[in-house]
N, C-alpha and C positions, 0 to 999 in steps of 0.2 A: 504494500500500500504506500503510495507516495506521501511524503509529508505535506500537510496542508500549507497553502500559500500563507506566508507570514503576514501578520498585520502590519500596516504602515507604521513606522515609528512616529509617535506623537510629535507634532510640529513644535518647534521652540515656542515657549509661551511668553514672549516678550510682553511686558505689561501685565502679566497675570500675577496673582497673589503668590508670594514666595515663602511667607512665614505665617503660620497659624499659631497665634500666641495664647497662652493661658488656657489650656484645655486639659481634660483628663482623658487619656487614651483608653478606649475599650477595644480589646482585640479578641476576636473569636478564635484565633489560632493559638495564642499564647496563654489564654485564660486571664489576661490582664483586664480588670474591670473597675467600674466606678467605686466598688465597695472598698478598695484598698489603694486606689490610684493617687498619685501625686501630680500636681499641675506641671505641664511641660509646654515647650514650644516645639513645633514641627516645621522643619525647613524643607522646602520643595525645590528641586533642581530644575534647570531649563528643560530637561528631558521628560518632565511631567511625572517624575518619581520622587519618593521621599528620600531626601539626602541624609537628614539627621533628625533624631529626637533627643532634645536636651532639656535639662531642668529649666523651669520657668525663669525668665529674666536673664539667662546667661547668653542669649543670642541677641546681638544688636543688628539693626538694619544693615549696617555696613558689612557684617560678618557673612552676608550671603553673596558678596561680589563674585566669589568663585563658582557660585551655583546658579546665579540668575542675574538678569539685568536689574540694577538697583535704582535706576533713575526714572522708573516708570511709576505712574500714580497707582494707588490701590494695591500696593505690594504686600501689605500686612493686613490680616484679618484678626480682629480681637475676639478671641473665643469667650471671654467673660466667664471663664470657669465652666463652660458647657462641656458635654461629653463629645469626644471625637471618635467616630466609628468608621470602619471601612464602608465604602459605598454599598448600598443594599442591592442585592441581585434578586429580581423577580423571576423565580424558576419556572413560572408558567404564566405567560402574558399574551394578550392578543392585540398588541400594538403594531403588528407587522407593517400595515400600510399607513398607520396614523401617527407614528413616532415623529413625523415631520411637522405635525400640528402643534403650534405653541401651547394651546390649551391642554393637550395631552401631556406634553413635556412638563408643564407646570404642575399638573395633577400628580405626576409621578415624582418629580423632584421635591414637592412639598411633603412627600412621604419618605424621602431619602433614597429613592431608587435611582441608581446610576447605570444599571445594566438590566436589560430584559432579554429573556430567552424566548424566541419566537419559533415559528414553524410548527406550532403545537397541533395536537389532535389529528395529525396526518394530513392536514390541508394547509397549504400556503402557495405562494406564487411560483417559486422555483423548486424543481426544474420545470422547463416549459415556458409558455408565454404569459402565464398568470391568469388566463381567462377563466379557468375552472374555479379557482379560489375566489376570484373577484365576483363570480356569480353565486356560487354555492355558499360561501362564507361572507357575503356582502354585509350581513347583519352581525358579523363577529369581528372580522379583521379589517373591514373596509376595503378600499381600493388603493393600490400603491400608485403614487402620483407620477412615477417615471418608469418603473420596470415594465418592460413589454416582451422580455424574452432573454434567453441565455440560461444561466444556471445559478447555483449557490454563489459562485465567485462573483457574478455580476450583481446579484441581489445584495450580498454583503458590501460590495463596493458602493452601492447607492447610499449607504449610511455614512460613509467616511466624510467627515467635516461637514455634514449636512444636518446634524441634529445635536442637541445638547447631551443626549444620552448614548450609551452603547447598545448595540443589538447583536446578540448571538443567535444562531439559527440551527434548527434541526432539519434533517432531510425528511419531508413529509411523505410517509409511505402511501397514503391515499392518493396524493397527487402523482406519485411515481406509478402507481397501479393504473390510474386513469390514462396517463400518457401511453402506457404499453398495452393495456387491455381494453381501453375505451370504456364503454358503459356495460361491459359484460358482468354478469353475476356468477359466471362459472369459475372454477378453480383455474389458476394460471397454468398454461402449458409449459413444458420444459423450455421452449424457446422464449416464451414470454418471461419466465422466471430469470433466465440468463440476461435478458434485456433490463429487467428491473434491478438485478444485482449490479449491473454495470452503472446504472444511474445512481444507485446508492453509493457505490464506491467513488464515483466522480464527485458527488456532493461532499463526501468526507474528505477527499483530497483537496477540495476547494476550501475546507476550513469548517464545515459543519461540526457541531459538537456531539451529534448522535443522530438517531432515527426516531421519529415519532409516529405513533399510530392513533387513530381515532376509530374505535371498533363499534361505536354506536352510530357513526356517520358513514356516508357512502363516499367512495366505493369501499372503504376499509372494512365495512361490515361483511363483505363477501370474501375477504382474505381468509384462507384457512390457517390453522396453527402451523402447519408444515411450511406454508409459504412465508409466514412471518419469521419462523425460526431460520429459514435460509437467508432471508434478508438481513437478519441480525449477524450473520457470519462476518461480513466486511466491517460491521460496526465494532465487533470484538477485535478484529485484526488491527483496526485503527486506534483502539483505545477509547472509543466513544461509548455512549450510553444508549440503551434501548429504553425509550420513554413511551408509556402507554396510557391513553385513555382506554380503560379496560372494557372488555365485553362483559355484559351481564347486568348493567344498570347500577353498579355500586350498591350502597346500603346493604340490604339483606342478600343481594346477589353478588357480593364481593368475592365470595369463595370461587365462583366460576372464573372470574378474571384473574385471580391470583394463581389458580391452578394452571391457566394458560401461560402466564408470565413465567412460572416455574419451568414449564416444559421448554419454553423458548430459551431461557437462560441456561438450562442444563445442556441443551443441544449446541448452542453457539458459544458457550463460555463467556457470555457478555454480562456486564453490569446492567442492572435494570432499575428503572425509576417509575413509580406509580404516580400518575398525574392526579391532582386534586382528590386525594383519598378521603372521600366523605362517607363515613359510616359510623356506627356507634363505637365508642372507645375500645370496648373489649374485642370487637372485631378487628380494628386496626392493629392493636397490640398483638393479638393472637395470630393474625395472618402474617404480620411482619416477623414474628418469632418463628413461625413455621417455615418461612423462606430461609431465614438464617440457619435453622436446623437442617435444611436441605443443602446447605453450602452455597446458597444463592446470595450474591452481592447485590443488595437491594436498598433503595432509599425511596422517599416519597415527599411530595409537597402537599400542603393543605392550606386553605384560606380560613380565616377566623370568623366564619359565618355559617349558619345552618343552611340557608337557602342557596340554590344554584342558579345558573343562567345558561341558556343555550338558544339555538334557533328553534322556533316553534315546530317546524316541519319534522324535526328529528323524532320527538316522542309521539306525534299524533298522526303521522302518515306512514304507510308501509315503505320500507327501504327499497323494495323492488320497484316502487313508483318513483321515489325521489332520486334514484340513481339515473333516471332518464333526464334528457335535456329539459330545462325549465319550460320551454315552449310546449313540449309534450305533456309535462305535468299539468300545465295550465289548461291544455285541451281536455284532459281527463276531468279536471275539476269543473269545467264548463259543460261537460256532457251530462244531461239529466240522468241517464241510466247509470253511468259510472258514479256520479255523485250519490245516487240513491244506494248503490252497492256499498260505497264507503260508509254512509250513514248507518245502514242496516247491519252490515256484516263486519266492518272493520272497527268502527269506533267503540262498540261494546268490548273489544278485546284489549283496548289500551289500559283498562283498569288493572291488567296483570303486570304492567310495567313496574318494576320494583320501586321506582322513585315517585310513582303517581298513585294509582288506586282509584276507587270510585268517586273520590272528591276532587278529581283532577281539575274541573272547571274553576274551583276556588283556590287551587294551588298554583295556577299559572297567571302571573301578572304581566301585562303587556308593557315591555320596556322600549321596544323600537318597532314602529309600524311605518313602512315606507310610503304607503298610500295616503296622500293628503286627506282623502275623504274619511279616513278613520283616525285622524290625529287626535280626535276627542277621546279616544280610548286609552291613550297613554296613562299608565298608572292604575288602570282598572284590571280586575281579574277577568278572565274569560267569562265566568259566570255573570259578573255584574255588567260587563259590556254586552253580553248576549241579551240580557234582560232589557237593557236600554234600547237595543236594536230590534227587539221584538222577535228574537229567534232563539232556537235551542243552542246550547253551547257548541255542539258539533256543527250545526249549520253556520253559526257565526265564525267558528274557526276556519271552515272552508272559505267563507266569504272574504275574511281578512287576508288569508293567504293568497287567494286569487287576485284580489285588488292590489296587493303589494308585490306581486310576482315572486312570492315566497320569502321576501325580505322582511322577516319579522323575528324578533327575539323576545324571550320571556324570562322573567325571574321565576324560579321554580321552588316552591316550598317543598318540604319533605314530610313524609307521613309521621315520622317520629322526631320531633324537634330536639336538638341537643342544647344543654345548658352551657354557660360560659365555663363551668368546671369541666364539662365533657371536652370542650374544645381545648382547654388548657392541658388536659391529660394527653390528647392526641399530639399537640404541638410541642409538648415537653419530651417527646420521644427523641432519643439521641440521633436518629437518622432523618428527622423531619427537616424540611426546608420551607422557607417562605415562598408562597406562590399565590398571587392574587386571583389568577384566572380572569383578570380584569378585561372587560369588554367596554370599549369607549364609544360604541355606536348606540345611539338611542337618546330620546328625550327624557326617559325615566329609567336610567340604567340601574344595574345592581350597584350598591354602594361600595362593593369590594374594590372596584377600580380606583377609587379615590381614598379609600380608608384602610385597606388591609394592613399595610406596614406600620402605620401609626397605631392601629388597633393592637397589633402584636405587642408593641412596646407599652402602651397604656394598660392593656388588660393583663398581660402575662407578667410584666415586670413591676410597673408602678402600683397597680391596684392589688393584684393577687399574689405577687411574690413567687409565682410558679417558676420563674427563670431569673437567674442573675443577669446583670447587664452583659457579662461575657458570654453567657449561654445564648442570650438574645442576639448578640453579634454573630455567633455561629449560625443561628437559625436563619437570620435575614441576609447573611453575606458569605461567611467563610465556607460553609459546607457546599453551597452551590458553586462558588468559585473553584473549589477543589474538584468537585464531582464532574463538572462540565468542562474542565480544562480552559478556564478563562485567564490563564497566564498569571502574572504576579499581582492578582487582585485578592480582595477579601481579608487583608491584614493591614495593620498600621505599624509598619516597621521599615527601616532603611532598605531601599531597593524596590519596595512595592510601588505599583502605579498609584498615584495620588488621587484616586477616587475616594473622596472623603465627605463625611456628613457630620454636621454639628447639631447635636440634639440637646434641647432644654428639657430635662426630665420633669420639671415642674409644670411644663406647658404642653407636652406632647399629647396629642388627642386626635382621634378621628371624628370628624363632624358629619360625614356623610351618613345618612340613614336611609331606610327603605322609603320613607316619605319624602326626604330631601336628599336625593342621592348625588347631587352635583356639588355639595359643599366640600371645600378643600381641607386637608389636614392642617393642624397647627403644631407649633413647637419645633419645627425644622425650617429654619430660615436661610441657612447658608450651606451650599453644596458645591464641591469642586469635582470636576472630571478631568483626569490627567493633569491636575494642578491648576486648571483654569476655573475660575468661579463661574458657574452657570446659574446659580440661584444666590441672590444677595438681598438680605432684608426681606425675604419671602417673595421676591420678584425675579423673573427671568432677566439675565443680563444681556441676552442676545448672542452670546458666544456659542459656537457649535463645534466643540472638540470631540464629539462622539465618534465612535468607530463601529464598523462591522467587525466584531471580534472573531478572529480565526482561532480555532482550537489549538491550544499549546499548553504544555505542562509548566507549572511554576518553577522558576529557578531559585525561589526562596527556600530556606530550610523549613520543611514541614514535618513536625514530629508529633503532631496531635491533631485535633479537629476531626474531620470526617474519617480520615484514614484510620485513626485509632478506634473510632466507634465501629467502623466496618470490621476491623480485625477482631475487636472484642465480641461483636455480635456473632461472627461466624464461628467463634470458639466457645460461645456461651458465657464469656466473662463480661463482667460489668465494666463499661468504659470509665 
């Protein structure tokens, strides 16, 4: 497997901040935390990396001459005793096409997120021309403003110096399948499998951090376990990660997905990662322990909310229908006979979907509706909107999907709501990572897009004390940086890329709610990416030092963090 294309070296940051004064370093790798930290100054070199960490007050402005241009304005940021953490990594985000939007950048940076991992759920723009993802995931990822073809290399390059944040990418297995197999619901032929393997290997060589699957979405739903296991082979060879939105609907159906992940990992010898692992705590802990007992190198991400969010068509229409081109699906919905068959024969079966049940009309809240004629329905449940429209919930669902050309997403309640204590139990797992599953498309979106990372800190550290600050830094940064090969990120130490977040522990708070989902987080007002201030005083600076991150191992000394937890879990020892 060829080595991935190296990321461009961060440009010299003339005029950027060079010293972060009077901060308490919280490092998820070393275990350094606010509980025992002493105030320090952090000096950043012209290469966008941390040059030195020194006791507070021992570094003068002139001392940075060897490391940076000192005659530029705004060279020093006063930390005022705040906590300094490594830039947060959103291990599962849907900002693929929207990371260029200043409002999206602001929403992420106000939570401390400096890197997002995209290409999730098996659907994204590359490889190929991006048309499938732009249509099928229009209500999740949006449309990329410039990418119209090429591969992972070209898509990664589109982020270089074009955004305030970094973007890493997974090769999306569903997109790969669609390119090779088209709309087929059959198992891949040997020739098709060879073609898919070549595309996966090419994406990894271009710098992708792994392979993603979305096995409730199409066409991924039609991929067999054997097919996925084969596609994981080049991932293992490249040192990437197999990342899965599991089959089976999560919750009480999680065992099905975990069994499949185990089979794939054991066949390919690949490290695996469970996307947005939402289930009751005893299931999450038990299933992760089962993977470890099987010798499987596994991790997961989870967002700190009970409700989910996805495209409406996924849980309410047959996969055999939605795999077809949108025009064909719309023709079916417009046909009176086909519509009647869906209403009479299909809709009664969706109550069996593990995340729904018989109360599904009250569990799905409309977050994004593309059709202007239905804009009034934003924020209403399917049941409430159907009543207002004078239709049954199933009839209304078909109407709104048809009018919106399927571009609808919904916030999805679950049958068995979890408490904050339940969520804390899941997120305190030593292999958990922060992942918002944030979707920025919609007038009334899920609050996780704008609140997850501030919520981790407020709920788990400040209020509940379930995590120390060092453990929180590992959850929101270090583990994901290590796991996904994000280079020298995820730590605050000399040599590390200066993706840095200043946190006021007395103010950090998530303000977005299900009723007011667009409110921005508070308590994180200053953020640097590669040593360049991108958020200052809570506002964007306009700087765009972000990169498409190409997979690479860290050159820093790593003697703890995720690798220790993985070793301990695989041998049954406590990390």
